[in-house]
N, C-alpha and C positions, 0 to 999 in steps of 0.2 A: 560502913564506911571507915576508915582507918587512918591512922595518924602518919606524919611524914616520919615518924621516929621509928616505922616499922620498916623502913627503907635506908640503904646505903647508896648513896648518889657516887657513882663512879666517874662518869665524865659526861661532858656535853657531846651531843652525837650530831646537833642539828638544829634546824628551826623548821616548825611545821607550819601548817596554814593558821595557826591560831597562837603560837608562841615556842618558848625553847623546849627542846627534846633532850631528856636525859638517858643514859643507860644506868640502869641501877640494880640491886639485889635486893631481893625479897628477903629479909632477915629471920623469917617463919620457916622457909623452905630452901634458901640458898639459890634459888632460882633467877636467873637474869629477868628483867622486865625494861619497859620503857615508860619513862614518866614524862606525860605531855602536860607541859603548865598551859593555863587556860585562865580567862576572866569572862565573866558575864555580868551584864547589869542587872540591878536588883530588881526592875520590872519584868525582867525574863526569865529570871531563875527559876522560879517554880515550873514554867513551862518546859525548861531546858532540862530539869530533873525528872519531869514526866516521860520527855522523848529517851532520856538515858536510861531509863529502867528498864524500856523496850530493849535497849542496844546491849544488854548484860543478857539477855536471853538467847541474843543469836549465838548460835553453837554449829560452825560448819568448817570444815578442813581448809576452805578458801576464804576465810573471813579472819582478821586478826580479831583475838578476842579481847573484849574489853575486860579487865578482872577486877578491878574497882575503883573507888573515888577517896580522893583526899580533899576535902574543902575546908578551907581555911578560914570561913566567916570574915573575910574583908581583906586576910592576908593571901597569900599566892594559892592557886588550886591546882590540884593533878588529878588527870586521869591516867590510870595504870593499865597498860597494854600488854600483851605478849610480845616478847622480844624477837624481831627479825634478824637472823644472824648472817643474813647474805645482801643487804641491802635493799634496793627499791627497783623497780622497772626503770627508772630513770638512770641508774648506774648501769643497766645491762646495755640501754640505749646507748649510753655514752662511749661503752667500750666496743659494742658491736651495733653500728647505727643500722645495718640492713641485715634483716632476719631471714634466714630460709624461710618458705611458707609453710612448711609443714610445723617447725619450731613456732613460729608465730600463731598459728592456728590453736596449737595445743594451749601456749599460753592463755590466749585469748578466751578459749573454751574453760580455762579454770577459773579466770575471771568472772566469766558469764555464769558458772555454776554458784559462785559466792553472790552476785546480784541476785540471781534466781530465788536463792534462799531468803535475801533481805526482802524483795519484792513481796513473796509470800506472806511476809510479817508487816507488809505495807509500810516499809521504809525505803526511801528514795536516797540515794547517796548525795546528788546536788553537784558533787566536784570530783568526779571522776577523772584521773590523770596518772601519768607514770609514777609521779611521786608519790601517790596513794597507793600504789600497788606493791606491797613488800613482800620481801622472798625469804622462806625458811628452807634449812635442808633437813629433810627428815632422816631417820635412823638408817633407810636404805641408801642413803646418799642421793635421793632425788630432789630435785628444786620445786618447791612447793608455792605458788605465786597466790597471794592473800591479799582482799581488798581490806583497807583501812579506812579509817574517818567516816564510817558510814553514817550518814544522816546527821551530821553536826556541824559541817562546814558553815550552815546559815547562820548558826548562833555563835561560832566559835572564830569567824574571821575578824583580825585586828591589823595592826600595823606591819607585822612581819611579813603580808603578803600583800602583793600588789593588786589583788583582784577585788571584785565586791563581794556582797554577801551570798553569791549565790553561783559560784562557779569561776573556772579560770577561761578567760576569753578565748584562749587557743583549742580549747575542747568542748565549749559551750554548746549546746543546741539553738537554735534560734529562738527558741519560747523562753530561753532562760535570760536573754537580753531584756525581757519585760518581766522577768521576776517569777515566771511560771515553771517550775520544775517538776518533771513527772516522770513514770517509769521509762517512758521512751526517751526522755532526755539523756538518762544513763546510757540506753542502747546507742544514742548518738554519739556520746563522749567516748563510748567503748569503740564503736567504728572508727573515730578520730585515731585511737591509738592503734587498733589494726593497721589502719592506713599508714601510719606514721613506721610502724615495726617492718611494712612491707616496701616502703619507697623511701624511706631514711628522711622523711621530711613531714610536716603536718599540712593538711589541705590548704590552709591558707597562713599567710603571715602577715604581719604589721601591727598598728597601733590597736588599741580596744575598738575605737570607732570603724577603723577599716575594717576589722575582724567582723563586727557585727552585720557590716554590710555584705560581705563575702558569704557568709554563713547563711545569710537570708536570702541571698540572689545568686550567688555565683556557683558553678559546677567544678568541683574538683578533677585534677586529672587522672582519671580512673584507669587509662590505658598504660599508666605506668606501672600497673599491678599485673604481673606477668601470668599467675594463673587464672583462668577464667573464673572458676568457682569462688575463688577468694574475692575476685573483682566484682563479681554479681553481689556478692554477700557485704562488702564493704559498700557499694552503691546504695543498696537497700537499706542498711543501717544509718546510711547520711542523707536518705529523704528529709525535704524542707518540711514537710507535714508531717505532725506527729502518726496519725493514723496511718499514715504509708508504711512507717517501719516496723519490721518484725517484733513480736513479742520476744523476751530474753529467752524464754523456753524454744521458741521456734530457731533464734540464734545457735543454740546448743545442738538442737538437730543436724541442722545444716554444717556445723563445724564437725559433728560426728561425721557426717556425709564425706567433708572433704577429707578428714583422716583416714577414712576408710577406702577412698576412692582408688581406682587401679592405678592413675596417674601418681598416686603417692605410693602404691605398695613397692616393696622391696623383694618380695617373695621370687624366687627364680624356679623356672619349671623344672622338673625332674630330667625332661630332654636336654635341656641346655647343661644341666650338670653332666649328664651321661656324656654330653658331646666331646668335651675334653677336659674339664678339671677333675673328674672323678677319677681318671686314669693315674695308677701309681706310676706306671711308666709309659713314655712315647714309644710304641713298638715300632720297628719298621721304618721307614725314612719318610718325613714330612718336609713340606715346602711352606715358605712365606708368600703369600700373594699381596700385592700393594693395594690399599685401601684409602689411603690420603697421604698428602705432604704438604705442610704448610710452613711457611718462614716464621721463626718465633725469635725476634730480636732478643738479645739479651738472657736467653733461656738458658738454665745451668743443670736443673735438676727435675727429674718427673717422680712422681709418686700417685699411687693408688691407694686412696683411703679407705675406698667400700668396694673390695674386689667383686662382690656377688650381688649388690644392690644397683650397681651404676655404671655406666660405661664412660667413666667421667676420669681424667688425667689433671693432676695440679702440676702445674709447670712453675717452677720457682727461677726468680732471678736475683739480683743482689739486694734488692730491697721489697719486693712483692711477690704473690702468687696468683698465676693465671688460672683458670678453670677452662680446660677443654672438653666437650660433649662430642663424643665420638660418632654417636648414632644420629646426630644432626649435623656433624662437621660445623659446629660453632665454638667460636672463642670468646671469654669473657675477660679482656685485660685488667688486670689488678682486682680479681674477684676476692681475694684477701688481702688484706693491707699490710701482712706481715711476710716475711719470707719463711716459708717451710724449710727446716734445714736438715730433718731426719723424720721418720713416720715408721711405725709398727703395726701390724695387724695382729690383733689377739684372737687365737682360735677359741671357740669354733665359729671364727668369721662373723662376728656380731658386733665387735666394737674396734677400733684404732685408736692410736695416741700419736700426736705428732708435738715435734718442739719447733719454736722460733727463738729468734735471739734472746728474748726475754721471758717468754712463757711456754709452758706444756699444756697443751690441749687434749679434750677428750672428744672422740666422734662416734656417735651412736648410729649404727646402720640403720637401725628399726625406725628410728624417728627421724633421721637427717639431723640431729642436733648436734652442733659444735660447743662445746662448753670450755671456758677457759679454766683450768685447774689450780695453777699456780704459778709464781715467778721464780726465776732460777738466777744464780749467779756465775753461770760458766757457759762455755761455748760446747754445747752439747754435739757430739759427732753421731754416737749411736745410741740407740732407744731399744730396750726390750721390756717384756711383761714376764712376770713371775708370779702365777696363778696359785703357786702355792700358799703364800702368804699375802696375795693381793697386792703385789708393790710393784714399783718400776725401777728399772736399772739403765742407768744411762753411763756414758762414757765421754771423757773429754782427753786432752791431749797428755793428762799425766794422770788421772784419778779414774776409778769405776766407784759410781755413787749409786746406793740404794735408798729409796724412800717410799713413803705411802703415798696414795693418790691425793691425799691432801697437801704433800709438801714436807711432810715431817721427815728428817733424816734419819734413816735406820742404820747404816753402817757405809764407811767409806774407806777405798784400800787403794794405794799406790798401782798404777797400772801403766807403764810409759808407752807411749804411742805418739812419737813426735813427727811423724810424716803419714803414714800410712794410718787410716781411720781406724780405730778399735773393733774388732768383731767380738759381740756379745751373743751368746747362746744361752736359752734357759732350757734344760733338759725337763723330760716329764716328771723327774724325781724331785724337781725343784733346785737341781744344782745349777750353779751358773758358771758358765765357760766366758773366759775374755782372753784376748789376745795382746800381745806385747811386741811393739817391735818399731821401725825394721831391725836395727841392730839388737842382736841377741834376741832372736824372735821366741816366743813362749806361748804356750797355753797355760793359763792358771784356772783351777776349780776352787768353787768356793760353795758351801752350802748357803740356803736361803737367807741365814743369818750373819753371812760375812767371815765365816771361817773357813781359813784356808784348808783345802784337802789335798791337792798334789799340783805338781808344775811339771810341764814338759818341755823341753828343750826342741826348736825344730831347726832344722839344717839351712832354711832359706825364709825370706818374707812371707807372711801369711796373708793372703788374698780374701779367704773365705771358711768360716766354720759354720756347719749345718749338720742337722741330726740324722743318725743313721736309722737301721731298721730296728734295731733292739734296743730296750731300755740302757740309759747310761752309755750308750755307743754314738759316737760321732765322727765326720770326717772333716779332713782339712784341705785345702787346696793352698799348695805352697808353691811361690814364685820360683823358676829357677834361676841360679845365681850368675850364671855365664849366658852368652849369647846362644850357645850351643847347649845348654844346660835344660833339659824339659820341664815343664812344670809338673809337679807331682800331685797325686790324688790318695791321701792317706787316711787310713780308718782306725779309730781306737776304739778300746773297751776300756773305760776308765782310762788308766795311764800307761797300758798296754797296747803296743801297735799291732794290729792284727793283720793288715794288708796295706800294700802300696803299689799304685801304677803310675803309668806316665800319660799325660794328656798332649805332649807334643810342645814345639817351641813357639817362642814368640806372643804369649798370653800375658797381658798386663793387668787386666781387669776381671774377676769373677763375680757375678751378682745371681744371689739366690733368690728364686721367686717360688710360687708356691708348690712347684712339683717337679723344676727342673732347673738348671743353672744356665746362664749365659757366660761365653767367654769371649772378651774382646781381643782380637788379635792384633799384631803389629801389621800384618799383611792387609788390613782393611778388611777385615771380616768378622763376622761374628758366628762363632759355633754354639750349638745349644747340646747341652748332654744331659742325661738322666742322673738321678741321685746315686746310681751306681757306676757313674762314667761313662756309660753308653752313649756314643753321640747319635742323634737322630735327624738333625738339621742344621744347615749353614745358610747364611747369606753374604753377599759381597757388598760392601759400603763404598760411596764415592770418596768421602771423607773420613774424618776422625768421630769416632763415638764418645760422646760424653757423660750420656745416661741412659738406662731404659727402664720398662716395666712391662708387667703382664696384666691386661684386662680381663679377668676371668669369665666375667659375666658374658663377653662375646667372643671370647677366643681369639683376642687379638694383641698383638705385640707392638710395644712403640719404643722408640728411641731419638736422642736428640743428635743430629749429626753437624758437625762442623766443617763446611765446604768454604775454604778460603776465608773471607771475614763473615760469612752468614751462616746463620743456624736454621735448620730445619727440623719441625718434629716428622718424623715418618712412622706410620702406622701400617702394620700390614697383618693380616689373617693368617693364622697356622691352620694348613689343611693336611689331610694325610694324600700322599702321593699315590696315585694309582698304578696297580702293577701293570707291566707292559709285556705284551706276548714275546 
């Protein structure tokens, strides 16, 4: 037992289920910790300390560790806990009320692992809810979900919390309303949390008396849980009778089955890879066969965040982002509450990053988890990843920025782009290329720490910059200045031009995909060229093309087409044209 003088209180960070919570520094080791103020009555203090001695023995990566106790003997008392540097699950739910079921299953599994350890030591939580699930970021940058306040809620409830002594009504099992908490009660509360993450609401709402009747008699709307395995598990965890609920060990096993099931796997067969995307070049002539056409009111930009793992297209408008599943021809309006403005896939095609008006996000293909990284203060027009120093490069209308994945600014340089979006390319060497224009168009090169290496002046505005075959070589597509001046395909080795070709007139946009380039033509057609400028396909369009994308998993090409006042998403399959005799 220690003295409060051993800790430096930094600030108040909230109120828990039994008192105020402070961030503090342990003066003995300079580590941050959480001080939770509490009080217990005189006649229960001995019983409380007996149970608390058991809590000190809990040692599990998914449990917030109770480090020490400051007992004031009539004055204020404090429990000293491991500090959670990323807030609580309640904070996550507030930021992103509806979770992808794979992410929800992973989070619930972590919580279940912590509960299983406590149950083995005969400790019941009694008050499991999102506020009591804390988040820590480990050394690898992964978010670890940890159970807090284990087994002490019934001793430490007071006026800071509107619940009774044995749980929070929104998350309480039926038997807890009779003051009878068991291991199965924790399973029920975890089921409520799982339900909330999958549906963005708790099974029941209302005053405590209304909640008591609902938990005891009513059946939640399980059909709102789309995934069948998750739906069945949640339904079993929310059984009214305690003996009908699975043990926490069984919950973990079933979550493992969900996370490993074929419906959640993102592996792509070798046959699928060989079919289209492993081609370095599209040889011969290809054609595009129609697959789907759907009106998309307000659609402006298209993004593919996981080209290998899912045949999904994200369609942003001025406010939000829709999700279109190609294989099911199914549209989810306002799937994401923010407008995606730009995105980048980080090779070897395992993660991607994207930005919105306020934040930069991280998307893991393997887990299908979208995680908010940090807020930004600029209008991001282009985004890139530098694997050399694990940094993000982004450009706005006037500057090129480099920051860590935590948002720490590493360097910033001027890079004027007041009409055309900047082009940013990170070469395998770690050198960064960025375009300026359209007036006085240039390509500037920086090393990964922002030191300028060279600048190349280009004769006309720059539409695209992409890597060539050799180290530190790259190609540039530059717009022809006059109506009769062709678009140019230029290749450089460092700052030396090594080749120049012409692509024809009338091209106004060039888009780089995984292994080819699409060129939008003023004659209402799209041209497709390899990275060596060889054309291999073209299609005619009825209207003007706004944006396009390539869905590698299914070998399909999609574009937004404006016809009159209506906007359509057109999806086509790229197939090799058969030779004719």
